[in-house]
N, C-alpha and C positions, 0 to 999 in steps of 0.2 A: 633101785637096788640091783636090777638085772644089769643096768648099764655099768654100775660100778663093779659088779662081779666080773663081767666079760672084759672090762678094761685091764684086769690083772691076769688074764690068760692069753695064750698065743696060739691055741688050737682052733681048728674049725669048729663049726657048729655041730653039736652032737658028740664031741669028743671030750674026754676028761683029761685035763692037763694040770700041772702044778701051778701054783701062783707065782708070779714074778712081776717085776716093774719094767720089763723090757719096753712095753708099749709107751709108758710115760717118758722113758729115756729118749725114745725116738721122737716123741712129740716135742719135748722141751729142748732137744738138741737140733731140731729142724731149723735151718737157717731162715725159713719163711714164716716162722711162728710170730715174730713181732709185726711184720707187714700184714699177716692175716688178721691179727688182733686189731691193728689200725684199720684195715679195710672193713672188717666186720662192724666195728663200732661206728665208723663214719658212715657206712651204708645204712645201718639200722637207725642211727640217730637222725640222719638226714631225712630218710624216708618217714620216720615218726614225726619229726618237726614239720615237714611239708604236708603230710596227711592230716595231722591233728590240727595244725594251724588253718588250713583251708576248710576243714570240717567245722571248726569253731566259727569261722567267719560265715559260712553257709548257714549254720544253725542260728547265729544272731540275726542274719538277714531274714530268715523264715519266721523266726519267733517274735522278733521285736519291731520289725520295720513294716511300713505300708507298701511293700513291694508289689506291683500288680501280678495277677495270675497266681494267687496264693496256693490254690489246690495243685496247680501244675508244679510251681516252684518247690513245694514241700516234698514232692516225690522225686524230682530230677536228681538229687544227690544220691539216691538209693539205687537208681537204674544200673550203674556200673556193677553192682553185686551180681547181676545176671550173667556176666561174662566171666568164664573160667580164667584164672590168672595166666595160664600157659598161652591162651589165645591172645591176651593183651600183649604178652611178651613178643609173640610172633608178629603181630600187627605193628608194634613199634619198631621192631628190627626191620621190617619191610619199609617203614617210614624213614628211619634214621640211619640205615646202613650207610657206611662211608662211601662206597663205590656205586652200588646199585640201589641205594635208598631213594624213595620217591621224593622226599623234600630236597635232598642234595641235587637230584636230577632236574627238578623243577627250577631251582635257582640257577643251575648251570645253563639250562636250555633257554630260559626266559630273561635272565639278568646277566648272563655272562660271568657269573661268580664261579671261578675255577677252584679256589681253594676250599678246603674241607670245612663246612660249617657245622654239620651235625655228625655225631658218631655214636651209634647204638652201644658200642662196646667200651664204654668209659664209665667211671664211677658216677658222674653227674647223670648220665642217662639211666643208670640203674636206680639211682635215687628218684628220678622223675617218674619212671614207670611203676615202681613199687610204692612210692609215695601217693600217686593217684589211687592205687588200690586201698590205701589206708584211710582215705577221706571218709568213706561211708561210716566206718567205725567211730571216728572222731565226731562226725555229725550226729550219730545216734547217742553218743555219750552227752554232748553238750546241749542237744535240742531240748530234752526234758528240764534240764537245769535252767535254761533261759525262759522256759515256760512256766517255771514254778517260783520265780522270784516274788518276794514280798514287794508290792509296788510302793509301800510307804517309804522305803529307803530311797528310791529314786525321786519320789515326790518331794522328800525333804531336801534333796540336792537342788531340785528346780526352784523350790521356794526360796532357797538360799542364794539364788542367782546363777547356779551352774548351767552351763550350756549342755545340750544333749551329747555332744562329742566328749566333753570333759566328764560328764556323768557316766558315760560308757566306760571311759578308761580308768576312772577313779572308784567306781562303784560296781558296775555291772560285771566287767572281766575279773576284777579280784575276787568277787564271790564265786566265780566259776573256776577258780584256779585249782582246787582239789580234783574236780571232775576232769579238768583239762590235763592235769598230771596223770590221772588214772588212764586216760586214753593215750597219752604219750608213751607211758611205760609199757602199756599192752602193745601198742603199735611197734615199740622198740624191741619187745620180745618176739613179735611176729617177724620183724626184720632179721633178727639173729638166726632164726631157724627157717627162713623162707628158702626155697629150693629153686624154683624155675628161673627167677631173675639172675642169681649168681651163676647158675650153670649155663644158661642160654646167652647171657650178655656178659657176665664177668669172665668166665673161662676163655672165650675166644679172644678177649682183650688182655689177658694175663692178669686179671684182678682176681686174686684167690681169697676166698673167705672159708670159714670153718665147715659150712655145710657142703661145699664142693669137695673139700678134703675128705670129709666123711664118706661121701659117695665114691670117691677115687679109691679110698682104703678098702671099701667093700667090692666095688666092680672090677678094679684093676688087680689089686693084690689079693682080694678075697681074704681079708684080715679082719674079722669082727672085733678082735680085741683092740686093734689099733683105731678102728672106726669109733668104738665106744670111748677110747681114751681122748680122742679129739672132741667127741660129744661131751665128755666131762668138762672140758674147758668151756664149752657153751653153757653148761649148767652153772659153772661158777660165775660167768658173766651175768646169767639170769638172776642168780641169787644176789649179786651185787646191785643190780638194778632194782630188785624188790626191796632190798634193804635201804637203798636210796629213797625209794618212794615212801616206805614206812617212816623214815626219818623226817622227810620233807612234810609229811601230812600228820604228824603226830599231834598237832593242835588243830585238827580239821573241825572240831566242834565249834570253833569260832566262826566258821563260815555257814553254819546251819541257820536257817531262818525259820521261825515259828509263827504261824499265822492260822487264822480260822478259815472256814470254808466260805466260798461265795466271792472271793476276790478275783479280779481279772488283771492280767499283766497289761501295762500301758503300752500301747503301740506308738512307736516314734515316728513322727512325720519327717521323713528325710528329704522332702521336696523333690526337685528334679533328679537327685541322686537316686531315687527309686528305680529309675530306668537303668541306671548303671549298675545298680545292685541286681536287677533282673538279668542284665547281660552277663554279669559275673557268674551267676548260677548256671545260666545257659551255656557259657563258655566251658565251665566244668563238665557239663553234660556232653558237649561236643568231644572234648579230649578224653573224657572218662569212658565213653562207650560208643558214641555215634561214629566218630572218625575211625577208630580201630575196627568196629563192625563192618563199616562200608568198605574198608580196605580188604578185609578177610573175604567178604562176599565177592568183591571184584576179582581178587586173585584165584578164588575157587572156580570162577567162570571163564577163565582164559586158559589156553592150552599149556603155557609155561610162563614163568615170571621173569621179566626184566622191565626196565623203565619204559622203553618204547612200546612193548607189548601191553603194559598196564595202561598207557595213555591212549592206546587205540580202542579201548573198551568204549561202547558195546559192539563196535563192528566186528571184533573177533571172538564173540561169545562162543563158548564151547562147554558142552555138558558132560565130557568124557570123564572128568574127575568124579562127578556124582555117580556115573555108571560104574566106575571102579569101585567106589565106596559101597554102593548098594549091593554089588555082586561079590564083595569080599567075604571069604568064609567065616570071619569073626564078627560080621555086622550084626547078625541076629543075637549071638551070645553077648556081644558088647552092649547092645541095647537092653537086653534082659538084665545084665549085671547093673547097668546104670539105673534102670527103673527099680530094681531090688534095693540098691543102696539109697535112692531117693526116698522110697516109701518107708524103709527102716528108719532113716534119720528123722523123717517127718513124724513117724509114730513115737520115736523116742523123745522128741522135743515138741510134742504137740501141746495144745492148750490145757490138756488134763494134768500136766506135770506141774510140780511145785517149784516156781522160780523165785529167786530172791531179787527183791527190788535193788537196783544199784544206786539209785539217786536219793534215797532217804537221807543218808549222809554221803556225801560225794565220794568218799574214799572206800566205802564198804564194798563196792563191787569187785575190785581187784583184790582186796584182802580176803573176801570170801572165796574167790577163785584162785587165790595165789598158788595153792598146791597144784591145781589143774594146769595153770599157766606154766608153772615151774617144771611140771612133769612133761609138758608138751614140747619142751625145748631139747629133748634128745631127739634129734631128727629121725623121723619115721619114714618119710618119702624117699630119701636117699637109700635107706637100708632096704626098703621094699623093692625099689627099682633094682638095686644091686642083687638082691636075692633072686629076683626074676631072671637077670642075666646069668647069674651063677647056676641057676637051674637049667638054662639052656646049654651050659658047658658041661653038664653031667654031674654036677655036685648037687644032687636032688635030695632033700630031706622028705620022707614020706608025707608028713603033714603039709609041708609047703607045696609038695606036688599035687595034693589033693585039692580039687576046686573049692570045697568048702573051707579048707584051711586058709586059702588066700582070701576067700570072701569074708571070713571071720576077721582076719587081720585087717582088711581094708575098712570094714564096718567100724572096728574099734578105733582106727585112726581117724576116720572121718567124723565119728561122733565127738572126739575131742575137739577137732577143728570147728565143727558146727557149734559146739558149746561156747568156744572161745569167741566166735564171731556174733553169736546171738544173744549172750547173756547181757550185753549192754543195751539192748533195744527195749527192755520191758519197763514201763513207767510204773510208778507207785500209784495205786488207786486208794484214795482214802474212803 
């Protein structure tokens, strides 16, 4: 309601103005409105398809196959959650930058390839980076589903002469369709309101999406009414996505399996392919966290970044960057705020809370959380960042200026993000 209210006003925060439709006129007469809609949908849908598809494949490998190293393999898809999204964006920009990127420099120096192979500031690169960040959510959604199948369905297919691959395609995956669609829609909504990737990778390449436009409206023009008008378009897209989901899963009870206790899911022997399956999980672990983490560590230990300096590591190791960070005036306060937010979120979503199981019926998770997901698509990160910048320009509201005001706003925002990312990981206990 606040977003809708502010979208019909043209005054600054804290001022009372008459209602008008000037902001919506600017939005819908913007010549970039159709390209922004196209870019936003392609970016969100591509990232959701990549993340949910890879997550489903990893979940099936862990739950249903005899892949070696099961304990290790089960945790590998979750490790990328440990790295903040903005760190992944920075790492992949360093890797894929067109001129100074590590991969382009490596191909140029070792194979003589002079033409541009990778470019971090393109739509496919944006889909790649954010799609990798969507994999853990898809994995968490699909893993309990593959672990809770009634084995009699697959056994009946085997008795009828069906091969394991045909059974997987005709029985296993169709039963998981509602849960797959739940994860896809939620990742799609996350893509619509994601901030770091569009701003850090899209804006330099001229790829505009609605979240970047919201940020520009607040930080450049300091026009909260225009920013909320652009946010309203995001909300409409979110509602359409939710309506599509509800329509597509209106007969989800057909996919429910009813069985008693004490059954075990049949593990499929995939023969020599089990080693390929392990390599697939390990490859995601490498691109999801290991390679970006190593790149960031190396860059932090060299005096400045370029391809030649990067490749000279560790001969040119330098700790001056860490010295500057540890001696920065905001280091202690920043560490305190981070710990405060972490403890607050952990207490808010601890084991004592009453969580809804999302896999009792595969579509209940998103329906129960639909209002939260819908609410979260009015971008908060762009507005928070722009308000901070506006505060430095002298447009300070007393509540925003007060540390507790900023802290409460950040806690509320992060609580919604944590709920979105965590509600899919709770299994039903009978």
